[in-house]
MARBA-633570 format. One record per residue (C-alpha): residue in three letters; x, y, z; residue number from 1. Coordinates in steps of 0.5 Angstrom, whole numbers, plus 500, padded with zeros to 3 digits. Layout:
BEGIN
[Ala,[X,Y,Z],NUM]
...
This chain:
BEGIN
[Val,[550,541,569],1]
[Asn,[543,541,569],2]
[Lys,[540,543,563],3]
[Lys,[533,547,563],4]
[Lys,[528,542,561],5]
[Arg,[523,544,555],6]
[Pro,[516,544,557],7]
[Gln,[513,537,555],8]
[Ser,[508,538,549],9]
[Asp,[501,535,548],10]
[Arg,[504,529,545],11]
[Tyr,[509,527,551],12]
[Arg,[503,528,556],13]
[Asn,[499,523,552],14]
[Gly,[505,518,552],15]
[Gln,[506,518,545],16]
[His,[514,519,544],17]
[Thr,[514,519,537],18]
[Thr,[520,521,533],19]
[Ile,[516,526,530],20]
[Ala,[514,529,537],21]
[Lys,[522,528,539],22]
[Ala,[524,532,533],23]
[Arg,[519,538,535],24]
[Leu,[522,538,542],25]
[Ser,[529,538,541],26]
[Val,[530,541,534],27]
[Glu,[529,549,534],28]
[Gly,[524,551,529],29]
[Phe,[522,544,527],30]
[Asp,[516,545,530],31]
[Ala,[513,551,526],32]
[Gln,[517,548,520],33]
[Leu,[513,542,520],34]
[Asp,[506,545,522],35]
[Lys,[507,549,515],36]
[Phe,[509,543,511],37]
[Glu,[503,539,514],38]
[Lys,[498,544,512],39]
[Lys,[501,545,505],40]
[Leu,[501,537,504],41]
[Ser,[493,537,507],42]
[Ile,[492,543,502],43]
[Leu,[495,539,496],44]
[Gly,[490,533,498],45]
[Arg,[496,528,500],46]
[Ala,[494,522,504],47]
[Pro,[495,522,512],48]
[Ser,[499,516,511],49]
[Thr,[504,520,506],50]
[Cys,[504,526,511],51]
[Lys,[506,522,517],52]
[Ser,[511,518,513],53]
[Tyr,[514,525,510],54]
[Ser,[514,528,517],55]
[Arg,[518,522,520],56]
[His,[523,522,515],57]
[Leu,[524,529,516],58]
[Ala,[524,529,523],59]
[Met,[530,523,523],60]
[Met,[534,528,519],61]
[Ala,[533,534,523],62]
[Met,[535,530,529],63]
[His,[541,527,526],64]
[Phe,[544,534,525],65]
[Gly,[540,537,530],66]
[Cys,[538,543,525],67]
[Leu,[532,544,520],68]
[Pro,[533,540,514],69]
[Thr,[533,547,510],70]
[Glu,[539,549,514],71]
[Leu,[543,543,511],72]
[Glu,[549,544,506],73]
[Glu,[549,540,500],74]
[Asp,[555,536,502],75]
[Gln,[551,534,509],76]
[Ile,[545,532,505],77]
[Thr,[549,527,500],78]
[Asp,[553,524,506],79]
[Tyr,[546,523,510],80]
[Leu,[543,520,503],81]
[His,[550,516,502],82]
[Leu,[549,513,510],83]
[Leu,[542,511,508],84]
[Gln,[544,507,502],85]
[Gln,[549,503,506],86]
[Gln,[544,502,511],87]
[His,[539,500,507],88]
[Asn,[543,496,502],89]
[Thr,[541,500,495],90]
[Pro,[538,506,493],91]
[Ser,[532,503,490],92]
[Asp,[530,502,498],93]
[Ser,[523,505,500],94]
[Tyr,[526,508,506],95]
[Phe,[532,512,501],96]
[Lys,[526,514,496],97]
[His,[522,516,501],98]
[Thr,[527,521,504],99]
[Val,[528,524,498],100]
[Tyr,[521,525,496],101]
[Ser,[520,528,503],102]
[Leu,[526,533,502],103]
[Arg,[523,534,495],104]
[Met,[516,536,498],105]
[Leu,[520,540,503],106]
[Cys,[523,544,498],107]
[Lys,[517,545,494],108]
[Val,[514,548,501],109]
[Glu,[520,553,502],110]
[Gly,[521,555,495],111]
[Ile,[527,552,494],112]
[Lys,[530,548,488],113]
[Pro,[531,541,489],114]
[Ala,[537,541,484],115]
[Asp,[540,547,489],116]
[Ile,[541,542,494],117]
[Gly,[543,536,490],118]
[Leu,[537,531,491],119]
[Pro,[538,525,486],120]
[Pro,[533,523,481],121]
[Ile,[529,516,483],122]
[Lys,[529,511,478],123]
[Lys,[522,508,477],124]
[Ser,[522,500,479],125]
[Lys,[521,496,473],126]
[Lys,[520,490,477],127]
[Leu,[514,486,475],128]
[Pro,[509,484,480],129]
[Val,[508,477,483],130]
[Val,[502,473,481],131]
[Leu,[499,467,483],132]
[Ser,[496,462,479],133]
[Lys,[488,460,480],134]
[Glu,[490,454,483],135]
[Glu,[494,458,488],136]
[Val,[488,463,489],137]
[Trp,[484,457,490],138]
[Ala,[488,454,496],139]
[Leu,[489,461,499],140]
[Leu,[481,461,500],141]
[Gln,[481,454,503],142]
[Ala,[486,455,508],143]
[Pro,[483,460,513],144]
[Ala,[480,457,519],145]
[Leu,[476,463,520],146]
[Leu,[470,465,515],147]
[Lys,[472,473,516],148]
[His,[479,471,513],149]
[Lys,[476,467,507],150]
[Ile,[471,473,506],151]
[Leu,[477,478,507],152]
[Ile,[481,474,502],153]
[Gly,[476,473,497],154]
[Leu,[474,481,497],155]
[Leu,[482,483,496],156]
[Tyr,[482,478,490],157]
[Gly,[475,478,487],158]
[Cys,[475,486,487],159]
[Gly,[482,488,486],160]
[Leu,[482,492,493],161]
[Arg,[488,495,496],162]
[Cys,[489,494,503],163]
[Leu,[486,500,506],164]
[Glu,[480,500,501],165]
[Ala,[478,493,504],166]
[Arg,[479,495,511],167]
[Ser,[474,501,509],168]
[Val,[468,497,506],169]
[Arg,[462,499,510],170]
[Ile,[456,495,510],171]
[Lys,[452,500,506],172]
[Asp,[457,500,501],173]
[Ile,[455,493,498],174]
[Asp,[449,493,493],175]
[Phe,[447,485,493],176]
[Asp,[441,487,488],177]
[Arg,[446,489,483],178]
[Gln,[452,485,485],179]
[Lys,[456,491,486],180]
[Leu,[461,494,491],181]
[His,[462,502,492],182]
[Val,[469,503,493],183]
[Val,[469,510,497],184]
[Gln,[475,515,496],185]
[Gly,[480,510,494],186]
[Lys,[487,512,492],187]
[Gly,[487,519,489],188]
[Lys,[480,520,493],189]
[Lys,[477,517,487],190]
[Asp,[470,513,488],191]
[Arg,[469,507,483],192]
[Tyr,[464,501,483],193]
[Val,[467,494,482],194]
[Pro,[463,487,480],195]
[Leu,[461,483,486],196]
[Ser,[462,475,484],197]
[Ala,[455,471,486],198]
[His,[460,466,490],199]
[Leu,[462,472,494],200]
[Cys,[455,475,495],201]
[Arg,[453,468,498],202]
[Gly,[459,468,503],203]
[Leu,[458,475,505],204]
[His,[451,474,507],205]
[Lys,[453,468,511],206]
[Tyr,[459,472,514],207]
[Ile,[454,478,516],208]
[Glu,[449,474,519],209]
[Ala,[454,470,523],210]
[Glu,[458,476,525],211]
[Asn,[453,482,525],212]
[Pro,[458,487,523],213]
[Asp,[455,494,525],214]
[Ile,[458,500,520],215]
[Trp,[465,496,518],216]
[Leu,[465,490,514],217]
[Phe,[471,488,518],218]
[Asn,[472,490,525],219]
[Gly,[478,489,529],220]
[Gln,[480,492,536],221]
[Pro,[479,499,537],222]
[Glu,[485,503,537],223]
[Ala,[486,510,539],224]
[Asn,[487,515,533],225]
[Arg,[494,519,535],226]
[Lys,[491,526,533],227]
[Gly,[485,526,537],228]
[Gly,[481,522,541],229]
[Asp,[477,518,536],230]
[Phe,[477,510,536],231]
[Asp,[478,506,529],232]
[Ser,[474,500,530],233]
[Arg,[476,497,523],234]
[Tyr,[480,491,522],235]
[Ser,[488,494,522],236]
[Gln,[493,494,517],237]
[Lys,[497,489,521],238]
[Gly,[491,484,522],239]
[Val,[490,484,514],240]
[Gln,[497,483,513],241]
[Trp,[497,477,518],242]
[Ala,[491,474,515],243]
[Val,[494,473,508],244]
[Lys,[501,471,510],245]
[Gln,[498,466,515],246]
[Ala,[493,463,509],247]
[Ala,[499,463,504],248]
[Lys,[503,459,510],249]
[Val,[498,454,511],250]
[Ala,[497,453,503],251]
[Ala,[504,452,503],252]
[Ile,[505,457,497],253]
[Lys,[512,459,496],254]
[Lys,[512,465,493],255]
[Asp,[513,472,496],256]
[Ile,[506,474,498],257]
[Asn,[503,480,501],258]
[Val,[496,483,501],259]
[His,[498,487,494],260]
[Thr,[499,481,491],261]
[Leu,[492,479,491],262]
[Arg,[491,486,487],263]
[His,[496,484,482],264]
[Thr,[493,477,481],265]
[Tyr,[486,480,480],266]
[Ala,[489,485,474],267]
[Thr,[492,479,471],268]
[His,[487,474,471],269]
[Cys,[482,479,469],270]
[Leu,[486,480,463],271]
[Glu,[487,473,461],272]
[Asp,[479,472,462],273]
[Gly,[478,477,456],274]
[Met,[477,484,460],275]
[Asp,[480,490,456],276]
[Ile,[485,494,458],277]
[Met,[481,500,459],278]
[Thr,[476,497,463],279]
[Leu,[481,494,468],280]
[Lys,[484,501,469],281]
[Glu,[477,503,471],282]
[Met,[476,497,476],283]
[Leu,[483,498,479],284]
[Gly,[482,506,480],285]
[His,[488,507,476],286]
[Glu,[490,515,475],287]
[Ser,[494,513,469],288]
[Ile,[493,508,463],289]
[Glu,[501,507,464],290]
[Thr,[500,504,471],291]
[Thr,[495,499,468],292]
[Leu,[499,497,462],293]
[Val,[505,493,466],294]
[Tyr,[500,487,467],295]
[Leu,[500,486,460],296]
[His,[507,484,461],297]
[Val,[505,479,466],298]
[Ala,[498,476,463],299]
[Gln,[498,470,458],300]
[Ser,[493,473,453],301]
[Gly,[492,474,446],302]
[Arg,[491,470,440],303]
[Ile,[497,465,441],304]
[Lys,[499,465,449],305]
[Pro,[507,465,450],306]
[Phe,[510,458,450],307]
[Ser,[517,455,451],308]
[Pro,[520,452,445],309]
[Leu,[522,446,449],310]
[Asp,[515,444,449],311]
[Thr,[515,444,442],312]
[Leu,[521,440,442],313]
[Phe,[519,435,446],314]
[Asp,[512,434,442],315]
[Val,[517,433,436],316]
[Cys,[523,429,438],317]
[Gly,[521,427,445],318]
[Arg,[516,422,443],319]
[Pro,[517,414,445],320]
[Ala,[519,410,439],321]
[Lys,[514,406,436],322]
C-alpha cells in the first residue's frame, strides 16, 4: 500500500536529516509543540546548545512512542527512562539526566507538574574533578607541534576558559597593555575580565604575527550554521578537544583529560598559589560560590598542607641505622 507522503520540510530540502527534523515530520503535532518549546527556552535565555539538546531528547521520545511526550502516561515514561538506564548503565549518565531535564522544561512550558508524570529527582554528582600537576601542565604545553595548539592550551589553562569561551576569543578582546582578556558573554551570558600572563602575551604576539587572524583568535574550517546560511569560521569544538587529547597523548599523561580539565586545574592552582575563593569565583565566572567551593576539596592549600602519616612514619622509623 502506498502511503501518502508528507511534504518535505526546509530541513529535508537542505539535506539536514536530523532526529529533530524527522520527529517534526513523523509525529503529529510535534512540530507546533517544539516551536512553542524552543521559543520559551529562548525567552528564558537558555543557550542554543541547551535548546538543541533538550529538543533532541524530546524528539527521540516522540519518535519512540509515535506521539507527543505530553500524551504519555506515567507508566510509559517510567518504562522509557528504565530503558535508558539499562542502555546507558547508570541513572547518573548524562543522556538519562538530560532526558529528565528536557521533560521537566516541557512540563513547565505546558503547565504540567513534573510529579504528575512521575519524573525522578536527579542527584548532583559528588565527583571531584581531575586536576593536573604543574609538571603535567608544563609537559602538555611542550607537546603540540603547532604554535596554535600551544597558545590554545596556554589560554585554556592560563585563563581558566571554557571550551566555547576559548573558541570565541576575538583579537579585539585581548588587551596587551593591561594584560587582560575580555571574556564576552560566557556561560550565563556574563562578561568578565581575566588576567593574561606575560608569558602568554609574548606567545600571543608571536602567534598573531605568524597566523595573522582577522576576527577570531583561532580560526577553523568554516561550517554552515544549520539554522541559517551563516558560516562559523571559529575553531570547532571537536578541533579544540582533539588538540588537548593529542597533547596529552604526546606528553604521555595517563589521567583522563578533557578540555575542562584545564579549567579545573587553573582553579586548583590559583587556590594553591594563594588566590582567595571570592576572587576565584569572579575569575571563573561562577554564578554561585557553591560551585567554586568544590576546589577547596582538591587544592593543597592552607597553613599546613594535607599529608600522609606514612611519610612521617618513614621519617621517624625508616632511617637507616648508623
